[in-house]
N, CA, C and O of each residue as an XYZ file, in Angstrom:
580
protein
N      83.537     88.551     98.280
C      83.107     87.283     97.734
C      83.873     87.019     96.433
O      84.078     87.922     95.621
N      84.279     85.796     96.261
C      85.002     85.411     95.051
C      84.017     85.127     93.920
O      82.932     84.586     94.130
N      84.430     85.507     92.725
C      83.632     85.274     91.522
C      84.524     84.674     90.449
O      85.452     85.323     89.967
N      84.244     83.445     90.081
C      84.958     82.816     88.974
C      84.156     82.918     87.686
O      84.721     82.866     86.593
N      82.846     83.061     87.809
C      81.960     83.125     86.653
C      81.790     84.586     86.234
O      81.310     85.406     87.016
N      82.181     84.908     85.008
C      82.134     86.294     84.508
C      80.720     86.848     84.499
O      80.521     88.008     84.859
N      79.746     86.067     84.106
C      78.369     86.547     84.044
C      77.860     86.939     85.432
O      77.178     87.954     85.574
N      78.181     86.153     86.447
C      77.789     86.475     87.823
C      78.519     87.725     88.306
O      77.932     88.582     88.966
N      79.805     87.820     87.971
C      80.589     88.991     88.366
C      80.033     90.258     87.720
O      79.943     91.295     88.377
N      79.662     90.189     86.458
C      79.133     91.362     85.755
C      77.890     91.928     86.440
O      77.636     93.130     86.361
N      77.121     91.083     87.103
C      75.902     91.532     87.780
C      76.211     92.434     88.977
O      75.390     93.274     89.347
N      77.388     92.266     89.583
C      77.723     93.055     90.769
C      78.822     94.090     90.493
O      79.161     94.875     91.378
N      79.370     94.099     89.299
C      80.411     95.065     88.920
C      79.707     96.363     88.509
O      79.577     96.666     87.323
N      79.259     97.117     89.507
C      78.373     98.266     89.305
C      78.906     99.334     88.361
O      78.118    100.028     87.720
N      80.211     99.481     88.261
C      80.775    100.540     87.424
C      81.117    100.069     86.010
O      81.658    100.838     85.216
N      80.810     98.833     85.697
C      80.955     98.316     84.337
C      82.362     97.879     83.986
O      83.349     98.488     84.399
N      82.428     96.810     83.216
C      83.716     96.240     82.824
C      84.458     97.113     81.818
O      85.682     97.228     81.886
N      83.747     97.717     80.903
C      84.410     98.534     79.893
C      85.005     97.691     78.792
O      84.533     96.592     78.503
N      86.047     98.218     78.182
C      86.681     97.588     77.026
C      88.025     96.987     77.407
O      88.608     97.366     78.423
N      88.526     96.047     76.594
C      89.863     95.515     76.874
C      90.878     96.654     77.031
O      90.868     97.623     76.271
N      91.735     96.520     78.013
C      92.721     97.534     78.365
C      93.955     97.405     77.466
O      95.079     97.267     77.950
N      93.723     97.452     76.146
C      94.783     97.191     75.169
C      95.953     98.161     75.268
O      97.096     97.772     75.027
N      95.689     99.409     75.616
C      96.753    100.403     75.690
C      97.794    100.110     76.755
O      98.927    100.584     76.672
N      97.409     99.328     77.760
C      98.329     99.003     78.844
C      98.574     97.500     78.978
O      99.194     97.058     79.945
N      98.093     96.715     78.017
C      98.178     95.253     78.098
C      99.600     94.755     78.317
O      99.807     93.735     78.975
N     100.582     95.467     77.770
C     101.970     95.027     77.919
C     102.459     95.086     79.367
O     103.490     94.502     79.699
N     101.717     95.794     80.233
C     102.106     95.927     81.635
C     101.280     95.046     82.564
O     101.330     95.208     83.783
N     100.526     94.122     81.997
C      99.666     93.230     82.774
C      99.948     91.777     82.420
O     100.266     91.462     81.274
N      99.832     90.897     83.404
C      99.785     89.458     83.175
C      98.304     89.115     83.210
O      97.652     89.321     84.233
N      97.765     88.601     82.124
C      96.337     88.322     82.032
C      95.595     89.497     81.426
O      96.195     90.506     81.056
N      94.281     89.352     81.330
C      93.452     90.372     80.694
C      92.827     91.313     81.718
O      92.301     90.890     82.748
N      92.903     92.603     81.398
C      92.234     93.620     82.206
C      91.354     94.455     81.289
O      91.500     94.438     80.067
N      90.439     95.184     81.910
C      89.457     95.977     81.171
C      89.366     97.350     81.821
O      89.524     97.487     83.034
N      89.108     98.366     80.999
C      89.096     99.742     81.480
C      87.780    100.419     81.123
O      87.364    100.412     79.964
N      87.126    101.004     82.128
C      85.899    101.763     81.916
C      86.091    103.155     82.525
O      85.867    103.339     83.721
N      86.511    104.155     81.701
C      86.704    105.507     82.237
C      85.402    106.046     82.828
O      84.337    105.911     82.226
N      85.494    106.656     84.006
C      84.332    107.226     84.680
C      84.306    108.745     84.540
O      83.254    109.370     84.671
N      85.460    109.326     84.277
C      85.558    110.756     84.015
C      86.340    110.957     82.730
O      87.124    110.098     82.327
N      86.123    112.088     82.097
C      86.813    112.379     80.844
C      88.014    113.267     81.127
O      87.868    114.342     81.708
N      89.223    112.818     80.714
C      90.417    113.640     80.955
C      90.215    115.061     80.414
O      89.710    115.259     79.309
N      90.620    116.030     81.217
C      90.499    117.422     80.824
C      89.157    118.047     81.142
O      89.038    119.273     81.142
N      88.142    117.241     81.414
C      86.808    117.771     81.734
C      86.444    117.579     83.205
O      85.381    118.016     83.643
N      87.313    116.933     83.958
C      87.094    116.722     85.388
C      88.434    116.930     86.094
O      89.485    116.712     85.493
N      88.410    117.348     87.357
C      89.682    117.585     88.055
C      90.467    116.312     88.367
O      91.663    116.380     88.651
N      89.810    115.153     88.318
C      90.461    113.866     88.572
C      90.135    112.901     87.447
O      89.031    112.925     86.902
N      91.098    112.048     87.096
C      90.783    110.947     86.184
C      90.480    109.733     87.039
O      91.277    109.328     87.885
N      89.304    109.158     86.798
C      88.874    107.963     87.511
C      88.411    106.934     86.487
O      87.738    107.274     85.514
N      88.774    105.677     86.713
C      88.347    104.607     85.821
C      88.113    103.345     86.630
O      88.814    103.085     87.608
N      87.123    102.560     86.218
C      86.932    101.242     86.806
C      87.838    100.279     86.046
O      87.748    100.153     84.825
N      88.700     99.612     86.778
C      89.611     98.635     86.175
C      89.162     97.254     86.641
O      89.045     96.999     87.839
N      88.914     96.372     85.687
C      88.468     95.014     85.980
C      89.567     94.036     85.572
O      90.153     94.158     84.497
N      89.835     93.075     86.435
C      90.880     92.074     86.234
C      90.244     90.687     86.180
O      89.430     90.349     87.039
N      90.602     89.889     85.188
C      90.168     88.495     85.181
C      90.931     87.758     86.281
O      91.955     88.260     86.745
N      90.461     86.574     86.716
C      91.192     85.825     87.729
C      92.663     85.638     87.329
O      92.969     85.257     86.200
N      93.554     85.913     88.272
C      94.986     85.769     88.042
C      95.650     86.966     87.391
O      96.878     87.016     87.320
N      94.883     87.928     86.915
C      95.460     89.098     86.249
C      96.008     90.074     87.285
O      95.381     90.337     88.312
N      97.179     90.598     86.994
C      97.767     91.639     87.843
C      98.656     92.519     86.990
O      99.157     92.098     85.946
N      98.847     93.753     87.450
C      99.742     94.624     86.708
C     101.166     94.441     87.197
O     101.405     93.856     88.254
N     102.099     94.944     86.422
C     103.512     94.897     86.793
C     103.758     95.816     87.991
O     102.942     96.678     88.317
N     104.888     95.606     88.621
C     105.357     96.566     89.599
C     105.429     97.918     88.893
O     105.806     97.990     87.723
N     105.075     98.968     89.588
C     105.158    100.302     88.994
C     105.244    101.364     90.082
O     104.972    101.111     91.255
N     105.632    102.567     89.651
C     105.788    103.708     90.544
C     105.104    104.904     89.908
O     105.289    105.179     88.723
N     104.309    105.618     90.703
C     103.715    106.882     90.274
C     104.640    107.995     90.783
O     104.708    108.264     91.983
N     105.343    108.627     89.855
C     106.272    109.697     90.214
C     105.559    111.043     90.239
O     104.597    111.258     89.503
N     106.034    111.941     91.086
C     105.528    113.316     91.114
C     106.510    114.180     91.896
O     107.087    113.739     92.890
N     106.692    115.411     91.439
C     107.503    116.364     92.199
C     106.735    116.885     93.401
O     107.326    117.205     94.432
N     105.407    116.971     93.267
C     104.546    117.440     94.344
C     103.170    116.826     94.119
O     102.705    116.738     92.982
N     102.512    116.396     95.208
C     101.217    115.748     95.052
C     101.389    114.398     94.382
O     102.407    113.730     94.565
N     100.390    113.997     93.602
C     100.478    112.760     92.838
C     100.173    111.518     93.650
O      99.748    111.594     94.803
N     100.394    110.385     93.031
C     100.083    109.097     93.626
C      98.800    108.533     93.032
O      98.348    108.968     91.973
N      98.232    107.578     93.715
C      97.049    106.883     93.213
C      96.204    106.420     94.397
O      96.721    106.160     95.483
N      94.903    106.322     94.167
C      93.996    105.725     95.143
C      93.227    104.619     94.451
O      92.841    104.751     93.289
N      93.004    103.523     95.169
C      92.214    102.406     94.684
C      90.994    102.272     95.584
O      91.117    102.212     96.808
N      89.817    102.225     94.970
C      88.573    102.007     95.709
C      88.020    100.672     95.230
O      87.511    100.571     94.114
N      88.117     99.662     96.061
C      87.743     98.304     95.664
C      86.220     98.177     95.652
O      85.544     98.563     96.606
N      85.693     97.629     94.555
C      84.245     97.613     94.375
C      83.630     96.229     94.172
O      82.447     96.046     94.460
N      84.395     95.250     93.685
C      83.788     93.943     93.391
C      84.855     92.857     93.333
O      85.977     93.097     92.887
N      84.499     91.671     93.784
C      85.418     90.536     93.719
C      86.499     90.627     94.783
O      86.345     91.306     95.797
N      87.617     89.912     94.521
C      88.723     89.874     95.480
C      90.053     90.021     94.766
O      90.265     89.463     93.690
N      90.955     90.792     95.392
C      92.255     91.035     94.771
C      93.357     91.202     95.799
O      93.186     90.934     96.988
N      94.515     91.665     95.287
C      95.711     91.882     96.094
C      96.332     93.232     95.771
O      96.229     93.724     94.648
N      96.978     93.826     96.772
C      97.812     95.015     96.617
C      99.080     94.746     97.404
O      99.035     94.198     98.505
N     100.227     95.138     96.825
C     101.478     94.941     97.554
C     102.444     96.062     97.251
O     102.624     96.458     96.099
N     103.068     96.573     98.310
C     104.160     97.518     98.189
C     105.465     96.754     98.344
O     105.534     95.764     99.072
N     106.485     97.215     97.663
C     107.791     96.561     97.739
C     108.261     96.474     99.191
O     108.221     97.455     99.933
N     108.711     95.268     99.581
C     109.235     95.051    100.919
C     108.173     94.801    101.981
O     108.507     94.631    103.153
N     106.898     94.776    101.593
C     105.817     94.556    102.549
C     104.980     93.356    102.115
O     105.031     92.936    100.959
N     104.218     92.813    103.046
C     103.310     91.722    102.730
C     102.163     92.224    101.860
O     101.787     93.394    101.937
N     101.611     91.351    101.040
C     100.453     91.687    100.220
C      99.244     91.921    101.121
O      99.107     91.301    102.176
N      98.368     92.831    100.683
C      97.139     93.180    101.400
C      95.952     92.680    100.584
O      95.880     92.908     99.376
N      95.030     92.003    101.247
C      93.828     91.512    100.577
C      92.913     92.689    100.234
O      92.695     93.580    101.054
N      92.382     92.676     99.006
C      91.468     93.716     98.555
C      90.067     93.139     98.440
O      89.837     92.170     97.716
N      89.128     93.751     99.167
C      87.726     93.353     99.162
C      86.880     94.603     98.941
O      87.353     95.711     99.197
N      85.645     94.454     98.474
C      84.796     95.623     98.261
C      84.731     96.508     99.519
O      84.548     96.026    100.637
N      84.888     97.812     99.290
C      84.875     98.775    100.378
C      86.250     99.188    100.854
O      86.383    100.208    101.529
N      87.282     98.420    100.519
C      88.651     98.752    100.928
C      89.173     99.893    100.059
O      88.993     99.887     98.841
N      89.818    100.868    100.689
C      90.440    101.981     99.978
C      91.938    101.939    100.253
O      92.369    101.860    101.403
N      92.714    101.991     99.195
C      94.170    101.996     99.304
C      94.668    103.350     98.806
O      94.335    103.769     97.697
N      95.464    104.032     99.625
C      96.076    105.296     99.232
C      97.553    105.017     98.973
O      98.276    104.575     99.865
N      97.987    105.277     97.754
C      99.356    104.984     97.343
C     100.094    106.308     97.140
O      99.825    107.026     96.177
N     101.016    106.628     98.035
C     101.763    107.869     97.869
C     102.654    107.799     96.624
O     102.964    106.710     96.141
N     103.060    108.950     96.113
C     104.004    108.928     94.999
C     105.321    108.277     95.441
O     105.667    108.276     96.622
N     106.031    107.735     94.476
C     107.371    107.143     94.663
C     107.348    105.805     95.402
O     108.396    105.346     95.857
N     106.184    105.169     95.533
C     106.086    103.856     96.187
C     105.939    102.780     95.121
O     104.984    102.795     94.343
N     106.881    101.850     95.086
C     106.823    100.735     94.128
C     105.767     99.750     94.617
O     105.779     99.337     95.777
N     104.841     99.372     93.710
C     103.721     98.519     94.102
C     103.125     97.813     92.884
O     103.497     98.080     91.742
N     102.191     96.904     93.165
C     101.372     96.263     92.126
C     100.004     95.959     92.730
O      99.836     95.965     93.950
N      99.025     95.690     91.854
C      97.694     95.294     92.303
C      97.016     94.479     91.220
O      97.346     94.592     90.039
N      96.056     93.650     91.640
C      95.345     92.814     90.678
C      94.421     91.831     91.370
O      94.201     91.899     92.579
N      93.887     90.917     90.577
C      92.916     89.933     91.067
C      93.602     88.788     91.798
O      94.782     88.506     91.594
N      92.824     88.140     92.654
C      93.282     86.867     93.197
C      93.253     85.840     92.068
O      92.596     86.047     91.047
N      93.960     84.744     92.257
C      94.057     83.722     91.216
C      92.711     83.090     90.892
O      92.513     82.578     89.790
N      91.776     83.125     91.855
C      90.503     82.426     91.682
C      89.284     83.350     91.722
O      88.184     82.908     92.053
N      89.476     84.642     91.384
C      88.334     85.550     91.393
C      88.523     86.725     90.438
O      89.623     87.255     90.285
N      87.425     87.114     89.805
C      87.390     88.399     89.108
C      87.501     89.482     90.172
O      87.156     89.260     91.333
N      87.991     90.670     89.767
C      88.186     91.766     90.705
C      88.052     93.094     89.973
O      88.447     93.213     88.814
N      87.493     94.093     90.651
C      87.415     95.437     90.085
C      87.699     96.481     91.156
O      87.306     96.333     92.314
N      88.386     97.532     90.746
C      88.585     98.701     91.604
C      88.491     99.958     90.756
O      88.754     99.939     89.553
N      88.114    101.035     91.397
C      88.182    102.341     90.756
C      89.579    102.876     91.023
O      90.025    102.941     92.169
N      90.259    103.255     89.959
C      91.575    103.859     90.059
C      91.416    105.373     89.956
O      90.815    105.888     89.013
N      91.967    106.071     90.945
C      91.937    107.529     90.957
C      93.378    108.016     90.840
O      94.212    107.726     91.697
N      93.657    108.747     89.789
C      94.981    109.329     89.613
C      95.005    110.660     90.361
O      94.278    111.587     90.002
N      95.833    110.760     91.397
C      95.897    111.959     92.220
C      96.685    113.035     91.466
O      97.812    112.788     91.036
N      96.100    114.220     91.303
C      96.810    115.281     90.585
C      98.094    115.693     91.310
O      98.200    115.595     92.533
N      99.037    116.144     90.539
C     100.295    116.613     91.105
C     101.108    117.335     90.052
O     100.654    117.549     88.928
N     102.306    117.702     90.430
C     103.211    118.397     89.518
C     104.212    117.405     88.930
O     104.804    116.597     89.646
N     104.386    117.486     87.621
C     105.329    116.615     86.897
C     105.091    115.134     87.213
O     106.011    114.405     87.584
N     103.850    114.716     87.059
C     103.513    113.322     87.340
C     103.844    112.433     86.144
O     103.752    112.853     84.990
N     104.227    111.210     86.446
C     104.470    110.197     85.420
C     104.363    108.831     86.073
O     104.406    108.704     87.297
N     104.223    107.819     85.242
C     104.121    106.457     85.729
C     105.269    105.653     85.140
O     105.472    105.662     83.926
N     106.013    104.967     85.976
C     107.118    104.126     85.522
C     106.733    102.663     85.691
O     106.549    102.183     86.809
N     106.614    101.956     84.557
C     106.283    100.532     84.594
C     107.561     99.727     84.719
O     108.548     99.995     84.033
N     107.535     98.742     85.598
C     108.720     97.942     85.909
C     108.464     96.475     85.593
O     107.636     96.161     84.738
N     109.163     95.581     86.270
C     109.106     94.152     85.987
C     107.771     93.539     86.406
O     107.088     94.059     87.289
N     107.404     92.418     85.755
C     106.188     91.700     86.156
C     106.336     91.113     87.566
O     107.447     90.864     88.035
N     105.209     90.902     88.221
C     105.175     90.176     89.487
C     105.416     88.717     89.136
O     104.663     88.142     88.350
N     106.448     88.109     89.703
C     106.781     86.749     89.268
C     105.740     85.739     89.738
O     105.121     85.891     90.791
N     105.573     84.713     88.928
C     104.536     83.705     89.170
C     104.720     83.001     90.509
O     103.739     82.672     91.175
N     105.975     82.767     90.909
C     106.224     82.055     92.157
C     105.721     82.858     93.366
O     105.037     82.315     94.234
N     106.060     84.137     93.415
C     105.622     84.971     94.533
C     104.098     85.135     94.515
O     103.452     85.063     95.560
N     103.536     85.352     93.342
C     102.088     85.516     93.235
C     101.376     84.223     93.644
O     100.355     84.265     94.330
N     101.910     83.090     93.227
C     101.303     81.798     93.530
C     101.274     81.471     95.013
O     100.476     80.632     95.434
N     102.115     82.104     95.816
C     102.146     81.856     97.251
C     101.059     82.617     97.997
O     100.804     82.340     99.169
N     100.413     83.574     97.329
C      99.336     84.334     97.977
C      98.076     83.486     98.042
O      97.739     82.792     97.083
N      97.384     83.541     99.167
C      96.146     82.767     99.269
C      95.105     83.504    100.083
O      93.999     83.000    100.272
């Protein structure tokens, strides 16, 4: 279900909006929010609820790893998009799980007309890193419906 009203969205965003995602704002078009669900170093996985305002999306990026690694998205509220380079965008709805292998260039974020939230799970691996790339251009994003 699409949510344009933040107050209505907050009622169904079960894992909480959290705080402005200022540490990564330079890699997003629009505003995103981060609510860590696990504490780094105290749990075997880092998990956070990431909330996107309508139209917000992150830049293309790659999760690098020599072994293991990658990312999983567990969609929990609102509607969004996920796209791998060279493939069509995939609609994200609550209950959808996306498994992103390491070394796959991709982006994810909200639809233009809805708030969206997913739990981001950073998959452990050896020599993991994240490479942030170019923004998703407005023309390509605007063609998604």
